C-alpha positions as CSV (number, residue, x, y, z in Angstrom):
1,M,149.3,88.4,65.1
2,T,147.1,91.7,66.3
3,T,143.8,90.3,66.6
4,S,140.7,92.9,66.1
5,W,140.1,93.1,70.1
6,Q,143.5,94.0,70.3
7,V,143.2,96.5,67.5
8,T,139.5,97.7,69.2
9,M,141.6,98.3,72.7
10,H,144.1,100.8,71.1
11,Q,142.2,102.5,69.0
12,K,139.7,103.1,71.8
13,R,143.1,102.9,74.6
14,L,140.6,100.9,76.5
15,L,143.4,99.8,78.8
16,E,144.3,103.9,79.2
17,Y,140.8,104.2,80.8
18,G,141.4,100.8,83.0
19,V,144.2,102.5,84.9
20,C,142.4,105.7,85.5
21,V,139.8,103.6,86.9
22,L,142.1,101.9,88.8
23,I,143.6,104.9,90.4
24,L,140.1,106.1,91.1
25,I,139.4,103.0,93.2
26,V,142.6,103.2,95.0
27,S,141.9,107.0,95.7
28,L,138.6,105.9,97.3
29,I,140.3,103.2,99.3
30,V,142.9,105.5,100.2
31,S,140.0,108.0,101.5
32,L,139.1,105.5,104.1
33,A,142.3,104.1,105.4
34,S,143.2,105.6,108.7
35,L,143.4,109.8,109.1
36,Y,146.4,111.2,111.3
37,H,145.4,112.3,114.2
38,R,147.1,115.5,115.6
39,D,146.6,117.0,119.0
40,I,143.6,119.0,119.3
41,P,145.6,123.1,119.9
42,A,144.8,124.8,123.5
43,I,145.9,128.0,124.2
44,A,147.4,128.4,127.9
45,V,145.7,131.5,129.8
46,P,147.3,132.1,133.2
47,L,145.5,133.4,135.5
48,D,148.2,133.9,138.7
49,N,151.4,131.9,139.2
50,N,149.6,128.8,140.1
51,K,146.9,128.3,137.7
52,T,146.3,128.2,134.4
53,V,143.0,127.7,132.1
54,Y,143.0,126.3,128.5
55,I,141.2,127.5,126.0
56,R,139.8,126.6,122.5
57,D,141.7,128.0,119.3
58,P,139.6,130.8,117.9
59,T,140.8,129.3,114.3
60,L,139.3,126.3,114.8
61,N,135.9,127.9,116.6
62,Y,133.7,129.2,113.7
63,K,130.1,128.1,113.3
64,K,129.5,125.2,111.1
65,L,127.4,126.7,108.4
66,K,125.4,125.1,105.5
67,Q,127.4,124.4,102.5
68,Q,126.4,126.6,99.3
69,V,128.1,124.0,97.5
70,P,127.6,120.3,98.5
71,M,130.1,117.3,97.3
72,Y,127.0,116.1,95.0
73,L,126.9,119.3,93.7
74,C,129.9,120.0,93.2
75,V,130.9,116.6,91.2
76,I,127.9,117.7,88.8
77,L,128.6,121.2,87.8
78,A,132.6,119.9,87.3
79,Y,131.6,117.0,85.2
80,A,128.4,118.1,83.6
81,I,129.5,121.2,82.4
82,P,132.5,119.8,80.5
83,V,130.3,116.8,78.9
84,V,127.7,119.6,77.4
85,A,130.4,121.8,76.2
86,H,132.3,118.8,74.4
87,I,128.9,117.7,72.8
88,L,128.0,121.2,71.8
89,V,131.5,122.1,70.1
90,Q,132.1,118.7,68.6
91,W,128.5,119.2,67.1
92,Q,129.5,122.5,65.8
93,H,132.6,121.3,64.1
94,R,133.5,117.5,64.6
95,I,137.2,116.2,64.9
96,P,138.5,112.7,64.8
97,N,139.7,110.9,67.9
98,D,138.3,114.2,70.1
99,T,135.6,112.4,71.7
100,R,137.7,109.8,73.1
101,D,140.5,111.8,74.3
102,F,138.3,114.1,75.7
103,F,136.7,111.9,78.4
104,L,140.0,110.2,79.1
105,S,141.6,113.6,79.8
106,L,138.7,113.6,82.4
107,F,139.2,110.2,83.8
108,V,142.7,110.7,83.5
109,T,142.7,114.7,85.8
110,S,140.2,113.2,87.7
111,A,142.7,109.9,88.7
112,V,145.7,112.2,89.0
113,C,144.0,115.2,91.5
114,Q,141.4,112.6,93.7
115,L,145.5,110.3,94.0
116,F,146.8,113.2,95.7
117,T,144.0,115.1,96.9
118,N,143.6,111.8,99.5
119,I,146.7,111.0,100.3
120,I,147.5,114.2,101.4
121,K,144.3,115.4,103.1
122,Q,144.8,111.5,104.8
123,L,148.5,112.4,106.5
124,A,147.8,116.0,106.7
125,G,145.1,115.7,109.4
126,R,144.2,119.2,109.6
127,F,141.6,120.8,111.5
128,R,139.0,122.8,109.7
129,P,138.2,126.3,110.6
130,S,134.5,124.9,112.7
131,F,136.2,122.2,114.2
132,Y,135.0,122.1,117.2
133,D,131.3,122.9,116.3
134,M,131.8,120.1,113.6
135,C,133.0,117.6,116.5
136,D,130.5,119.0,119.5
137,W,132.9,119.8,121.8
138,N,131.7,119.5,125.3
139,S,131.8,123.3,126.3
140,S,130.2,122.9,130.1
141,V,133.5,120.8,130.9
142,M,136.7,122.9,132.4
143,W,139.0,122.1,130.0
144,D,142.5,120.6,131.2
145,G,144.5,121.0,127.8
146,I,144.7,117.8,127.2
147,E,141.5,115.9,127.1
148,N,138.9,115.0,123.8
149,L,136.0,117.0,124.6
150,C,134.2,116.1,121.2
151,R,131.2,114.2,121.4
152,D,130.4,113.6,117.6
153,K,133.1,111.2,116.7
154,S,132.2,111.4,113.0
155,G,131.6,115.1,113.3
156,E,135.2,114.7,114.6
157,T,136.6,113.0,111.9
158,E,135.5,115.1,109.0
159,G,136.4,118.1,111.2
160,R,140.0,116.8,110.8
161,K,139.8,116.7,107.0
162,S,140.9,120.3,106.1
163,F,143.9,120.1,104.0
164,P,143.4,120.2,101.2
165,S,140.2,121.3,99.6
166,G,138.8,118.8,97.6
167,H,136.1,120.7,96.7
168,S,138.7,123.2,95.4
169,S,140.9,120.2,93.6
170,T,137.9,118.5,92.1
171,A,136.6,121.8,90.8
172,F,139.7,123.0,88.7
173,S,140.8,119.8,88.0
174,T,137.6,119.6,85.3
175,L,136.7,123.1,84.7
176,F,140.2,124.2,84.4
177,F,140.8,121.3,81.7
178,L,137.5,123.0,79.9
179,T,139.4,126.0,79.5
180,L,142.3,124.7,78.3
181,Y,140.1,122.6,75.9
182,L,138.1,125.7,74.9
183,F,141.0,127.7,73.9
184,G,142.2,125.0,71.9
185,R,139.0,124.7,70.0
186,F,138.3,128.0,69.5
187,K,142.0,129.0,68.6
188,V,142.2,132.3,70.8
189,V,145.7,132.2,69.7
190,D,145.1,132.4,66.4
191,I,146.7,135.5,64.7
192,K,144.6,136.2,61.2
193,K,146.2,139.0,58.5
194,V,144.6,142.3,58.8
195,G,144.0,144.5,55.6
196,T,146.9,144.0,53.8
197,S,150.0,145.2,55.8
198,S,149.6,144.0,59.2
199,Y,148.3,140.9,61.4
200,G,145.9,140.5,64.0
201,R,143.6,139.0,66.0
202,H,140.0,139.0,65.5
203,Y,137.2,141.2,68.1
204,T,135.5,137.6,68.5
205,A,138.2,136.1,69.6
206,S,138.2,138.4,72.9
207,I,134.5,137.0,73.4
208,K,136.0,133.5,72.9
209,F,138.8,134.0,75.3
210,F,136.6,135.1,78.0
211,L,133.7,132.4,77.3
212,A,136.6,130.1,77.3
213,M,137.3,131.6,81.2
214,L,134.0,130.9,82.6
215,P,134.5,127.4,83.8
216,T,137.7,128.2,85.7
217,I,135.5,131.8,87.1
218,L,132.9,128.9,88.2
219,A,136.0,126.5,90.1
220,V,137.0,129.7,91.8
221,W,133.5,130.4,92.7
222,I,133.1,126.8,94.4
223,A,136.3,127.0,96.0
224,V,135.7,130.2,98.2
225,T,132.2,129.1,99.1
226,R,134.6,126.5,101.0
227,S,136.0,129.4,103.4
228,M,132.4,131.4,103.3
229,D,130.9,128.2,105.2
230,N,134.0,127.4,107.4
231,W,134.8,124.1,105.8
232,H,138.3,125.4,105.0
233,H,141.0,127.7,105.5
234,Y,142.2,129.6,102.3
235,S,145.6,127.6,102.5
236,D,143.5,124.3,102.0
237,I,141.3,125.9,99.3
238,A,144.7,127.2,97.4
239,A,146.4,124.2,97.7
240,G,143.1,122.2,96.1
241,A,143.4,125.1,93.1
242,F,147.2,124.1,92.5
243,I,146.4,120.2,92.7
244,G,143.7,120.9,90.3
245,I,145.3,123.0,88.2
246,I,148.0,120.8,87.8
247,S,146.0,117.5,87.0
248,A,144.4,119.7,84.5
249,I,147.6,121.1,82.5
250,L,148.8,117.3,83.1
251,A,146.1,115.9,81.3
252,Y,145.7,118.4,78.2
253,T,149.2,117.6,77.5
254,Y,149.1,113.9,77.7
255,N,145.9,113.8,75.3
256,Y,145.8,116.8,73.2
257,A,148.2,118.8,70.9
258,P,149.9,122.4,71.9
259,V,147.1,125.2,72.5
260,F,149.6,128.1,72.1
261,N,150.1,126.7,68.4
262,Y,147.6,127.7,65.7
263,K,148.4,124.5,63.6
264,S,147.6,122.3,66.5
265,A,145.3,124.4,69.0
266,G,142.3,122.0,69.8
267,L,143.5,118.9,68.2
268,P,144.0,115.5,70.1
269,L,147.6,114.2,69.6
270,E,146.9,111.5,67.1
271,T,144.7,113.7,64.9
272,Y,147.5,116.3,65.0
273,Y,150.4,113.6,64.1
274,Q,148.1,112.1,61.2
275,R,147.5,116.0,59.9
276,K,151.0,116.3,60.0
277,C,152.5,113.0,58.8
278,R,149.5,113.3,55.9
279,D,150.8,116.8,55.2
280,T,154.7,116.0,55.2
281,T,153.8,112.8,52.8
282,V,152.0,114.4,50.4
283,Q,153.9,116.6,47.9
284,P,152.7,119.6,45.7
285,L,153.4,119.0,42.3
286,T,155.6,121.6,40.7
287,E,156.0,121.9,36.9
288,P,159.4,120.7,35.5
């Protein structure tokens, strides 16, 4: 016999929320685990047959600049904007189960994104473009190409976490999801009859399309600032964006009906199948 609390947990999808929270905790633990320490690259410059000097890798010798988008700001933008956007569109046109599944989708995309980002970051241990500046490299000492001349151990650890970009993956995981969500709610693929003989989109569809793209454009800007500030290589940024986009797509398809079908676009899966079942059950009356 099913109890009321079991029904509530099923209706609210509380267990699924719990699984996502557990995955987020695991990803946090992973980020605190031991980091892979690769050897600091050295470039050998022979002066003559008997003497060689070692210089720093120029690709890691950039100046560490102030972050245009610190992590706290990235998190605020990545989550506050989707929440506000959802409140506005749900207020304009309420859809059953949408709020529940929207927030669950944010949890899903975040859990997938952070888990993969942190695992790869710890395993890769790639140097940031400003590694030497971050670790306070002792340039007053003649380097033998082997000795670690970093004087700031915490800075050295941070300087080994370049791949992939956490800012990029975080931003794309929620903001690209928001783009997919708005595509559905705006029904940008909806084809309507124009006049008496043709079909097409209303001009407002173009406006809605580019409005829905704005969150992704913001994610692109956040990601690119990581290279501008010398915190990431472009390959780090691209990998982070890939992780974030895949996470967003998985979260959306897990909870929502296909966005490119005008009959299902913007509907949570449960709501879509409820309506589909209702439409097939209730048949129109016909005259004998």
